[in-house]
N, C-alpha and C positions, 0 to 999 in steps of 0.2 A: 130579544131582537127578532123582529119579524122582518124578513126580506121578501117583499113583493117583487113581482116580475115587471108590470107595466103600470105603476101608480101614475095617476095625473088624469089627463084626458081620456085615454083608452085603458080600462081596467081590464085585466084579464084573470084576476082572482086566484092566483097561486101564492099560497102564503107558506113559509117554512120556519119551523122553530128551531132555533139555535140551542146548544146544550147549555146547562147552567155555568156561568162564568167560574163560578167557584170550584167546578170539578176539572178546570182546564189545566192545573197546575202551572200557569203562567202569572207572574206577577205584572199584569197589565189590565188595563181598565178597559176591558172588552171580552169578546167571548170566542171560543175555537171549535171549530168543527173537523173532524178528522175522518180519514179512511172512506169506507163505503158509503157513510151518510153524505159527505160532500159531494160524491161522485153521482149518487142518486138525485142529490137536489140539483146539480148543475144539469144532468140530462133531462130531468123533468122540466126545467125551465127552458132547455134548447128545444125540446119537443113542443112546448107551448107556443114558443114564436114561431116554429115551423108550420105547426096546424093553422095559424092565422092566414098563412099564405098559400097553404096547400091547395085549397080549393080554387085558386086563381090561375093554376097552371093549366097550360094547353089552349087549343083554338075554341073549346066551349068553356073555358074556365069562367067564373063568375067575378063580378066586381065587388070592391069593399066601400063601403061609406064611413068616412072617418069624421068625427065632429069633435072640434078641439073645445078648450074651456071657454072661449069667448064665441062659441055658436058657429065658426067658420066650417064649411063643408068641404070634404075633398072626396071624390068619387074616382078610384082608381083600380087598376088590377096589376100595377106594375109593383113587382116584389120590393124593389129598392125604395120606392116613394112610400110604400105602405110601412115599412120597417123604420124608415126615417122619421115617419110622422109619429110613430110610438115612443112614448117616453119610457125606455125599458131601464130598471135600476138594477136587475140581477147582473152580476158581473159576467157570467158565463153566457147569458142570453144576450148581452151586449156583443160578445165577440161574433155572434151570427149576424146581428145588424152590421158591425164593420165588414163583415164578409160580404154581404150583399152590397155595400157601398163600394167595396174594393172591385167587385167584378163589375159594377156599373162603371167605375173609372177606367178600367183595363180593357173591358170588352165593349160595355154598352148595352148586351142583352144576356138572357140567362140568369138573371138574378134570383128568380123563384126557385129554378131548378137547384142552384148551389146550395140554397139554404136547406131544401128538401133532402138533398144526398147527404150533407154535413149531418143533420139530425138524425137520419137514418143509420149512418155509421156509428154514431154516438149511441144510440140505442142498443145496436147489436154489439158493440163494444163493451158496453155495461153489462149485457146478459153474459158475455164470456167471462168477465171478472167475476160475476156472481157463480160461474161454474168452475172457478179455480185457476183461470188463465191469468198469468201476471200481466198488468198494464205495459210493461217494457215488451214482453212477447207481441203483445197487440199491436203497439205502436210500429214496432219493426216489421210484423206482417202488412199492416196497412201500406207502409212505405214500399215493401216489396211489390204488393198487388197494384199500387199506383204506377211503379216503373214498369211492370208488365203491361197494364192497361195503356199507358202512353204510347209504349212502343209498339203494341198491336193496332192502335189507331193510326200511327204514322205509317206502318207497314201495309195494313190491309184495308183500312176504311177509308182513308184520304184519298180523293180524287183530285189529281193536280189538273188544273186548267190554265195552261200556259198563258193564253191571251183569253182573258174571261169575256165570253160574248155576253151581251146584255140579257140574254134568255136566264143565264145562270144567276146573275145579280139580281133580276127582276124576282126569280123564285126565291132567292135568299130573304130579299126584303119582304115578300109576301108571307113567308113562313114566320118571319118576326112578328108583323103585324096581325097575323091571323087570329091571336088572341086579344087583340085590343079592339076599341071601338071602332076603329076604321077598317076592321077585317072585311066587312062586307064590300067596302070599295077598295080592296087592296090592289086590283089591277091599275087602278087611277094613281094611287099613293105610292105604289111600288116604282112606277115608271118615273114619277116625280121625284122619289128619292134618288134613284140612280142618275138622273139627269143633273140633279143638284150637286152630288158628290163629284161627278165626272167634271163638272164646270169649274171646280176649284182645283183642278190637278196642278201640281207644281213638281219641279224636279228635286229629288231627294238629295240631301247632303250626304257626306262620309258618315256623320254621326247617325243619321237615320238609317242608313244601310246597315250600320253596325247593330242597331236596334231590331232591325228586321231579321237579321240572321240569328239573333239571340232569341227573337220570338218563334222563329220557324224551326230552329235547333234542329236542322236536318240538310240533306243535300240539296233540296229544292232552293234553299236560300242561297247557297253558294252558286249553284248553277245559274240562277237568274240575276245574281249581283253583277255579272260580267256585262250584261246590258243596262242601259240607263234605267233606274226604277224610278218611281214617282211617289209623291206623298200626297195626302189630300186632307188638309186642315180643315175640320169641321167648324172651327171658329169663324171661317169666312163665309159660312153659310148663315144667313141672318134669317130668323123666323119671326113674322109679324102676326099679330092675332087680331082679326076684326069681327065684330058682331054681325050677324045678318046673313042671308042667303044659306044655301045648303053646302055641305061640307065638299061637295064635288065640284063646286065654283071656287075652291082654293086654286091658286096658280103660282107658278114659277117665273121669276124674272130673270132669264138667264143672261149672265154677263151684266146684270143690272142691280140696282140697290133701291130698296124702299126705306124711307124713313119717316118715322111717325111724328110729323111736323107738318105745319101750314104756313103760308105766307104771313108775315106780320101785319101786313096792311093791304087793303083791297085795291089800292092804286097800283099795285105791283102787276107784272105781267103773269099770266098763269103758265107759260110755257117759254122756255129759252132754248135754242136750236143753235148748234154751231155748224160750220162750213167743213168740207173735208180737209182744208188745210189750216183751219182755226178751231180747234175743239173748244167747248164750254168750260172755262175756268172756274173751279169752285174754292172759296176760301172757307176753311173751318177754324173757327177760333174757340178759345176756351178763357174768355174774358168779356168784361163789361162793355157794351158800346152804349153808354150812357153819359149825360153831361158829367164832366170831370168835376169831381168835388175834392175840397181840402181834406187830408187826411185827419183821423181823429187827434185831438189834442194840438192841432196846429192853430196858432192864434195870428191874426194879422191885425196890427194897429194902423188905422187909417186917420190921417190928419184932415185930408181933403175929401169932402163926400163924393166929389167928381170921380174919385178913383176906384169907389164901390162899382160904379158902372163899368169902368175899365176891366175890374177883376171878372165881374159877371161875363163880359165878352170875351175874356181871355180863356174862362172854363169851356165856354162854347166853342172858341176856336181850337182848342186842343184837341176835343172829340172829332171837329170837323177835319182837322189836319190827319188824324188817324183814318178817318174813313176815306179820304182823299187818297193816302198812301196804298189803301186796299183796292180802290177803284183803278187808281193809275197802273198799278201791277197787273191789271188785266181780269180781275175777278168779275164774273156775271151772276155768281150765286154766293150768298154769304150765310153760313150756318154758324150760330153760335150758342154756347150751352148756358150762357146768362142771359141778361135783358137788354133790350134794345128800346130805348124811349123815342117819343114823338119826334123830337128836335132830329136825331139821327135818322129817323125812318123816312124824313123828307128828303134827305140828300140820297138816299137808295131809290125812292120813288121817282126821282128827277133822273137818275142815271139809268132807269128801267131795269134795275137789279131785283132778283128774287131774294129776300131776306127771311130767315126763319130763325125765331129765339127760342130758348128753353129746350134746346134739343138733348137728347141723352148722350153723355160724354161716351159711353161704350160704343153707341152706334157711331158717333162720329170717328172713333178709332178705326172702327172697320171700314168706314167708308173711306177715311185717310188711305188705309190699306189698298182698297179696292180700286182708288182712283189714282195712286201713286202721288198723293200729297202728304202732308204732315198736319197735324194739330197744333196751332199756334197758341201759346199761352201769353205770350208778351211781345211786344214790338221793340222793346229795347234791345239794342245791339253792343258790341264789346265796347264801343267808344262812348256809351253813354246817350247815344242819341237814339231817336225812333224811327226805325226803318222797317218796311214789309218786303221780305225776300220773295220773288216771284216762283223760287223753286218750291215753295210750300204749297203751291196751289195744285189742287187735283185736276184732272181732266177727263171730261166724258162727251159723249156726242150730244146728248140733249137732256133738260130736266123739265119733268112737268108735273103741275099739282093734279092729282086725280081724287075724285070723291070716291072713298070707302065707305060704306055703311053710314055711320052718323058723322062721321068726320073727313077731313082731307089728309092726304099723305102726298109726300114728294117723291116721285119716281126719278131715280137717275139711270139713263140707259147709256149703254155702250162704256163702260167703265175702262179707263186705260192702263190700270195697273195689274197687279195679280188677281188671279180669278176671283170673282165674288158672285154671290147669288143671294136672291132673297125669295124666301117662300111665304107667300101671303095666305094665311089659313081663315078659312070662313066658316062660321057654325053659330049654332042656335043661341047658346049662352056660354058664360065663363067656364063652367064645369067640363063642357063639351071641348070647348077650345084648349084647355089646360091638359086634358086627356089626349088629344089630338097630337097636341107638341110632345107630350112624353113619347106616344107611339111612334111619332115621326123620328124623334131623336135616336130610339132603339133601332129602327131600321136604317136610318144614315149610318150609325156605328157598325152595323153588320155590313152595309155596302162597302164601308171605308176597309173594313178589316179583310174582307174578301179580296178587294183591289190590290191591298197591301202585301197579302200572304199568298194569294193565288190558288188557294186549297179550299176544298169543302168536303163536309160529311153527310150522310143522309140524315135527316131528323126523324121526329115521330116514334122515339123509342128505338129505332134501329141499332144505333151506336151503342147504347146500354145493353140491350138485349145481347147484341153480338159480344161485348165484353163480358158479361156475365157467363156465357157458355164457355168462352176462350179461358177465363180465370179459373173456372171449375175444372177444366182439363190441366191446367197450369198447376192447380194445388195438388193434383193427384202426383205431380213429379216431385212435390217437396216431402222430405223425409222428417221435418222436424214438426214441432207443435204449431209451427205458423200456419201448417196446413189448414187447420179449421179456421184460422183468421182470415186466411185468403177466401175461403169458401164463403165465410160471412161477408166478406167485401164484395163478391161475386152477387151474393144475393140481395145485398143492399141496394146495388146499382138498378135491380128491378123495381124499385121504388117509383122511378120516373114513369116506365109505360103503365104500371099498375095505376098510379094516380092520374094519368092521363085517361085511362079507360073508365075509372069510377066517375072522374067529373063529366065525361061524355054520357053517363048513365048506360054503361056496357058493363058486360060479365067481365071483370078484369082477371079472373083465375083463367078463364078459358082462353081469352085472347093471349095473355101472357105465355100460356102453355103452348099454344099454337106458334106463338113468334120464336119462343126457345127451340122448338123442335126443328123449325125450319132452319134457324141459323145453325144448330148442331149439324144438320144434314149438309148445309153449305161449307161447314169447316171441315167435316169429317169426310165427305165424298170426294173421290178423284175424278168424278165426271166435270169436265171443263163447263158443260151446261149449267151445273150447280153453282159455278163461281159466283153469278150475279146475286144469289140467294143472300149474300151479306149485307145486301142494301135494303131488304125487307123491314118495314115498319109498320105502324099502325095507320089504318084509314078511320078516323074517328067518327065521320059522318055515317058511313055506311056499317061501321063495327066489324071490319074484316082486316086481314093483313094484305100489303100489296108491296111492289117495288117503288119505295119513297124516292130514289134517285130519279126514276122515269117520271114519277107523279109530280117532281119539282118541289118536294119538301126538303130542303136542303140549309144548312147553316155553315158558318165558318169553322173550319178545324180548330183554330186557335181557340174559339170560344168554348169547344168541348173540352179541349186538353187543359185550358186554365180553369174551367169551373170544376173539373176533377181535382186538380192539384190543390185549388183554394179550399175545396170542400174537405179533403183529406188532412191537409195542414191544420184547419180549423178544429177538426174531429180530435186530431192528435194534441193539439193544444189543450183541449178541455180535459181530455182523458189523462193527461200527465199531472192534473191537479189533485192532490190528495189531502190536502190541509187548507183550511180558510180560517183566517184570523180577523174579525171584524172588530174595530175600535168603537167604543162608545163615543159619541160626540161630547165635547167638553160642556160641562154645566153653564159656564159664563157664556156661551154662544147663545 
């Protein structure tokens, strides 16, 4: 049995031979791999996956071009996107892919670094097993090291920013997008990301507060729970992509909404404006506005040919009555996910109403939330009659059709419901727009996490170097065999500053040595002036070390803590495996 890692569109070419099935001692139709063989195979597979994303880490990381089996091209340096696109078959390597997806869902950023740390912990754990340390000791040591690392981050590295100013939020967003395609325009996009997240602010519910406390796991959560906390649902931020112009001509519609649809007929007005006391009402429908037709299989036997005309007229009248009910309810804009035929269009044009057809259902749901309306799927009421409830209408200040690139979009201004914003991205081509979308999503997640948790840590390898020095000292206080394991954990964390330096074409050994010495001085010195040395990280442009907190290279504390937790758990999961049984496929299949 040959187990490849990533067979399919993206081959990485690692093959492993399983032992002879007859020697397994099992009466099964398959093969068995045990002990060190399976561990080496798992670690090799995990390292191969990590090496794919390693060069994309940091502000000077490189991009990957992924070509699938039908020739579609994807250019990105987002770790989760790269690993999701690989068809990984090896079960241990798949754990790392799931790990990156988990980090992406939980935090939104740090997907590359979490995979790199997990693979380094695996490599060092495997070396310890070869040196005679039992896997159980390694697992226990890793858990002890993780506990000490998280407690040190919370105690020493975390900076509490009670009421976060825009400056810290913008710095965190810039740090997140520094490695992406929009890194050069990070000032522009960071401000846009912060404004977009703040515009969807809502009061947190009791369940949200419980989640924040579990997330922060410290006194900061309890102290801040006394005052009103807020939540920032990213689903309320709508991102639209339009070809043309440069990326810096992207814009945010604050408190507004853009929908990728155009007027169904040229006779309709291009804009509708409301008065201060009477807002523009929007009807959002998930149903056909076409001439009513009999259902499939319905037969009507007509004896008098004149009745045929009456049937046709009644079919037209049914739709006319439906439209009349929508118009009478006060709707001045009608959006539907289905079709609108010419007959129905005539009534809308006569009433001076903007109507758009074939709208995206998800967009309509978002618009309904933003305008305080509801998506209507049927006009039938409980009595069996057809009525249109005016409460289902959304409200806004004005609706305007705007030409963007090659097509038109409907802009909805002054939405009356919960906060909603739309970011319209402009760019040269599809690949660039997709990568901008991914980069912006990461930055939005970072800003959301910082606003919700109110804590940050310095970036650029500062946290990892500080932890490495602290864990080295902590290991010396342990009197059991776990001491070696904790020292290896401390060294494994240095893979982040080392990889950052290598990707920036700098001397990694020298930079990491300088970084460790500065952190050691900061942790061991009793001089209060040296207390700020714990924020020292790498400047990858100049190739020197600097105070990254002052330089504005920061990230949410939850991102760092969760990535350490996830990476350690993934490494432990794979190290626990000492037996693999692979069943042969059935001959009949």
